[in-house]
C-alpha positions as MATLAB code, in Angstrom:
seq = 'MNVSSANTSLIICAHTLERWQDLLESVASVRRLEPPPDEIVVVVDHNAELKARAEAQFVDLLVIENRNRRGLSGARNSGIAASRGSLIAFLDDDAIAEPQWLEYMRSHCDRPGVLGAMGRIEPLWLGPRPRWFPDEFLWVVGCTYQGHVDKVGPVRSLLGCGMCLRREVFEKVGDFNAALGRTQKSLPMSGEETELCIRARKAIPSGEFIFEPRAVVRHRIPTKRLTRRYFWLRCYAEGLSKAYISALLNSRQALSAERTYVLRVLSRGVVRGFGDAILRADAEGLGRAVAITAGLACSIGGFIIGKLEIVANLINLPRRQKSGLGLELE';
ca = [
      72.732  136.804  115.336;
      69.382  135.120  115.664;
      69.593  132.124  113.354;
      65.970  131.071  113.713;
      64.893  134.263  111.900;
      67.654  133.929  109.278;
      67.774  131.878  106.117;
      68.956  128.288  106.204;
      70.693  126.613  103.282;
      71.036  122.837  103.027;
      73.812  121.370  100.873;
      73.936  117.818   99.494;
      77.028  116.747   97.557;
      76.970  113.900   95.033;
      79.621  112.408   92.787;
      78.474  109.133   91.230;
      75.472  107.746   89.354;
      75.876  104.550   91.362;
      74.240  106.383   94.278;
      71.440  107.984   92.271;
      68.704  106.195   94.201;
      70.389  107.191   97.455;
      70.413  110.814   96.313;
      66.709  110.662   95.468;
      65.911  109.373   98.956;
      68.168  111.944  100.588;
      66.492  114.832   98.756;
      63.052  113.376   99.500;
      63.863  113.333  103.215;
      64.967  116.961  103.032;
      61.671  117.917  101.420;
      59.903  116.403  104.453;
      61.811  118.499  106.987;
      59.631  120.485  109.385;
      60.092  123.372  108.829;
      61.956  123.061  105.534;
      65.231  124.838  104.737;
      65.004  128.067  102.793;
      67.051  126.609   99.957;
      68.449  123.233   98.922;
      71.701  123.098   96.971;
      72.831  119.926   95.191;
      76.522  120.020   94.293;
      77.743  117.560   91.656;
      81.423  116.706   91.873;
      82.961  116.622   88.380;
      80.354  114.362   86.774;
      78.575  115.899   83.774;
      76.108  113.025   83.317;
      75.067  113.131   86.948;
      74.688  116.906   86.826;
      72.426  116.702   83.775;
      70.246  114.074   85.414;
      70.066  116.056   88.668;
      69.087  119.241   86.838;
      66.286  117.383   85.052;
      65.071  115.709   88.260;
      65.360  118.588   90.737;
      63.972  121.476   88.709;
      63.024  123.431   91.834;
      66.432  123.112   93.496;
      69.743  124.812   92.883;
      71.979  122.262   91.127;
      75.582  123.339   90.586;
      78.897  121.743   89.727;
      81.955  121.633   91.932;
      84.281  124.270   90.505;
      86.987  123.499   93.038;
      89.369  120.611   93.556;
      87.713  117.214   93.098;
      86.451  115.712   96.352;
      83.920  116.266   99.096;
      85.656  119.289  100.628;
      85.847  121.076   97.289;
      82.195  120.274   96.572;
      81.096  121.574   99.958;
      83.080  124.749   99.417;
      81.323  125.264   96.078;
      77.980  124.823   97.826;
      78.892  127.334  100.512;
      79.853  129.908   97.881;
      76.587  129.409   95.961;
      74.287  129.391   99.001;
      72.710  132.382  100.739;
      71.758  131.167  104.214;
      73.129  132.463  107.488;
      73.007  128.848  108.691;
      74.433  126.156  106.413;
      73.494  122.502  106.870;
      75.153  119.511  105.222;
      73.646  116.096  104.537;
      75.409  113.231  102.777;
      73.819  111.941   99.593;
      73.497  108.479  101.185;
      71.846  109.752  104.375;
      68.158  110.133  105.235;
      67.107  112.891  107.631;
      64.283  112.519  110.130;
      61.640  115.283  109.820;
      62.796  117.262  112.890;
      66.541  116.809  112.267;
      67.253  120.331  111.073;
      64.953  122.074  113.541;
      66.586  120.398  116.543;
      69.982  121.626  115.382;
      68.701  125.102  114.587;
      67.322  125.416  118.106;
      70.892  125.264  119.425;
      72.354  127.572  116.805;
      69.805  130.132  117.983;
      71.886  130.525  121.159;
      74.759  133.013  121.336;
      78.142  131.342  121.187;
      77.015  128.179  119.360;
      78.962  127.862  116.116;
      77.282  124.711  114.870;
      75.514  121.486  115.767;
      75.213  117.867  114.742;
      72.867  115.021  115.497;
      72.928  111.268  115.966;
      73.895  109.236  112.908;
      72.314  105.793  112.933;
      73.399  103.006  110.563;
      70.997  101.753  107.925;
      72.558   98.388  107.123;
      72.067   97.262  103.518;
      73.387   93.811  104.370;
      73.744   91.692  107.508;
      75.890   93.469  110.046;
      78.971   91.340  110.851;
      78.804   90.126  114.447;
      82.510   90.879  114.845;
      81.919   94.574  114.062;
      82.315   96.500  117.370;
      80.038   99.402  118.308;
      83.164  101.334  119.315;
      84.151  101.473  115.636;
      80.871  102.589  114.067;
      82.764  105.731  113.034;
      84.370  103.487  110.392;
      81.031  103.589  108.536;
      80.317  107.216  109.410;
      77.935  106.664  112.342;
      77.711  107.659  115.987;
      79.839  105.172  117.911;
      79.891  103.823  121.443;
      81.915  106.203  123.555;
      80.692  109.304  121.764;
      78.753  111.861  123.779;
      75.222  110.458  124.173;
      73.354  113.491  125.502;
      73.010  117.153  124.604;
      76.312  118.901  125.138;
      79.439  120.404  123.602;
      81.732  118.365  121.358;
      85.153  119.104  119.890;
      84.025  118.730  116.294;
      81.151  117.752  114.023;
      80.578  114.828  111.656;
      79.770  115.820  108.098;
      77.044  113.255  107.411;
      74.525  115.510  109.150;
      75.616  118.846  110.600;
      75.052  122.590  110.407;
      77.302  125.608  110.946;
      76.860  129.335  111.038;
      78.082  131.062  107.892;
      80.184  133.341  110.072;
      82.410  130.343  110.872;
      83.487  130.113  107.227;
      83.779  133.883  106.972;
      86.058  133.895  110.000;
      88.326  130.883  109.383;
      87.887  129.951  105.721;
      86.475  126.895  103.976;
      87.061  123.151  104.328;
      90.659  122.176  103.626;
      90.548  120.374  100.272;
      93.829  118.583  101.059;
      91.961  116.528  103.661;
      89.064  114.118  103.362;
      87.952  111.973  100.451;
      88.971  112.885   96.940;
      87.418  109.808   95.258;
      90.652  107.866   95.546;
      90.882  104.339   96.909;
      91.992  105.452  100.375;
      88.997  106.528  102.532;
      90.555  109.571  104.195;
      88.720  111.880  106.590;
      89.270  114.755  108.972;
      88.157  117.854  107.098;
      85.329  118.554  109.555;
      87.583  118.026  112.581;
      90.253  120.332  111.185;
      87.722  123.064  110.383;
      86.110  122.867  113.823;
      89.452  123.055  115.647;
      90.412  126.068  113.529;
      87.088  127.678  114.424;
      87.512  127.019  118.150;
      90.986  128.581  118.065;
      89.744  131.654  116.190;
      86.547  131.983  118.286;
      87.512  130.713  121.780;
      84.088  131.528  123.226;
      82.286  129.437  120.620;
      81.248  125.806  120.859;
      79.759  122.975  118.828;
      76.771  121.035  120.149;
      75.662  117.407  119.872;
      71.885  116.941  119.813;
      70.840  113.246  119.952;
      67.240  114.000  118.944;
      68.445  115.244  115.549;
      68.660  111.920  113.724;
      69.864  110.921  110.284;
      70.121  107.349  109.009;
      73.272  106.573  107.060;
      73.101  103.856  104.395;
      75.894  101.265  104.840;
      76.539   99.200  101.686;
      77.800   95.643  101.935;
      81.199   96.584  100.499;
      81.884   98.483  103.726;
      81.143   95.465  105.893;
      84.326   93.555  105.110;
      87.374   93.224  107.299;
      89.489   94.668  104.498;
      87.472   97.897  104.428;
      87.518   98.026  108.237;
      91.316   97.822  108.342;
      91.773  100.230  105.438;
      89.441  102.796  106.964;
      91.270  102.585  110.329;
      94.617  103.016  108.590;
      93.300  106.024  106.652;
      91.995  107.545  109.878;
      95.478  107.345  111.360;
      96.947  109.040  108.301;
      94.313  111.764  108.500;
      95.017  112.442  112.164;
      98.749  112.732  111.459;
      98.098  115.361  108.790;
      95.644  117.277  110.982;
      97.967  117.349  113.991;
     100.788  118.653  111.780;
      98.613  121.288  110.121;
      97.230  122.643  113.364;
     100.187  122.021  115.660;
      97.640  121.725  118.457;
      96.953  119.261  121.276;
      93.258  119.607  120.445;
      93.887  117.637  117.251;
      94.235  114.400  119.239;
      92.590  115.214  122.588;
      89.401  113.236  121.934;
      91.358  110.332  120.467;
      93.453  109.914  123.631;
      90.327  109.607  125.751;
      88.755  107.275  123.210;
      91.715  104.894  123.271;
      92.301  104.913  127.018;
      88.676  104.605  128.110;
      86.439  103.413  125.311;
      88.602  100.901  123.473;
      90.100   99.340  126.606;
      86.596   98.733  127.952;
      85.519   97.370  124.595;
      88.282   94.789  124.589;
      87.411   93.704  128.131;
      83.725   93.534  127.195;
      84.490   91.418  124.143;
      86.475   88.886  126.124;
      83.783   88.917  128.809;
      81.091   88.157  126.241;
      83.174   85.278  124.899;
      83.902   83.751  128.317;
      80.840   84.551  130.419;
      78.102   84.547  127.763;
      79.563   81.952  125.395;
      79.361   84.542  122.614;
      81.868   83.283  120.068;
      81.935   86.657  118.304;
      82.874   88.434  121.542;
      86.444   87.387  120.924;
      86.088   88.561  117.331;
      85.018   92.012  118.495;
      87.929   92.216  120.943;
      90.325   91.251  118.155;
      88.712   93.768  115.762;
      89.154   96.573  118.303;
      92.802   95.660  118.812;
      93.472   95.317  115.085;
      91.603   98.536  114.284;
      93.654  100.444  116.842;
      96.875   98.920  115.481;
      95.948   99.956  111.923;
      95.150  103.489  113.070;
      98.440  103.786  114.951;
     100.267  102.413  111.920;
      98.615  104.989  109.677;
      99.484  107.762  112.119;
     103.147  106.727  112.201;
     103.338  106.453  108.407;
     101.699  109.870  108.110;
     104.207  111.427  110.469;
     107.088  109.881  108.523;
     105.661  111.229  105.260;
     105.397  114.681  106.751;
     108.969  114.622  107.999;
     110.150  113.419  104.600;
     108.101  116.121  102.831;
     106.240  113.488  100.812;
     102.790  115.038  101.162;
     101.636  117.950   99.054;
      99.385  120.267  101.056;
      97.766  123.443   99.663;
      99.541  126.687  100.438;
      98.108  129.641  102.221;
      98.472  129.801  105.975;
     101.592  128.392  107.618;
     101.461  126.122  110.638;
     104.066  125.688  113.327;
     105.747  122.796  111.503;
     106.277  124.673  108.266;
     103.357  122.907  106.587;
     100.698  125.119  105.130;
      96.958  125.209  105.493;
      94.472  126.050  102.789;
];
């Protein structure tokens, strides 16, 4: 299939009036894309007031409500069902796309065997960035982190802040698993994109996902995500998410990138932090080394707790397709 001659749908999901201004800026950036998508779909997640305001503001766009389970995965699935494009792009409501973002990704999806693509996600800090915050953990705030692939090439999975996938991926393996990811609860879970991409790679072994650093989006980082408490909580939630994904898929791919990340990236980050503190008299170097160690410990703790919950049958996962551990995958 030649995607460049096919329609492209772009989906933005929103759930709260608190991010109304963010949504306006996100949609404005999409309108500036060169060339623009063939359709823009705004999905409102169980918020009647927000839906009414969006319908009044975006009269030329398709504004729909999430008719699935509350949460980002359910909202995305509603957008997929309502859209028409052969290529489906996703942009977070608090992200701003550069004008060529979509075109750079589409250029890869034009190639046979490419299932989807993503670009570089750069932080747009809304408050002073803490000096203790390590680059290796920028994934905590949904951005491209140190240790991630930094040039054009294949990646295991995509990040949902700014990505695109062929519709045939969803037709082949199903939608995002609504049991994973954020459901507007206090725990910032994740993993729905990773789980979908691993499922797709298993179903389509010849396919691949591509990272394109020229495709840039800027992700707004509010001050409430710049605290140590959020940092630790997000790391813990990531560990939980990885435990659920590994159980659902019963696959070594579920943790392959994480093993490399821990052994190579984080170990170097700790050494670099201590080096900055000792050799460059950077007092926050020690803070970054400690943050890396604590973040890893929180993630491991979350992973262990998640595994124990699974063994004890304390998690409730949707039922459709059974995995090797007796858990079931939506």
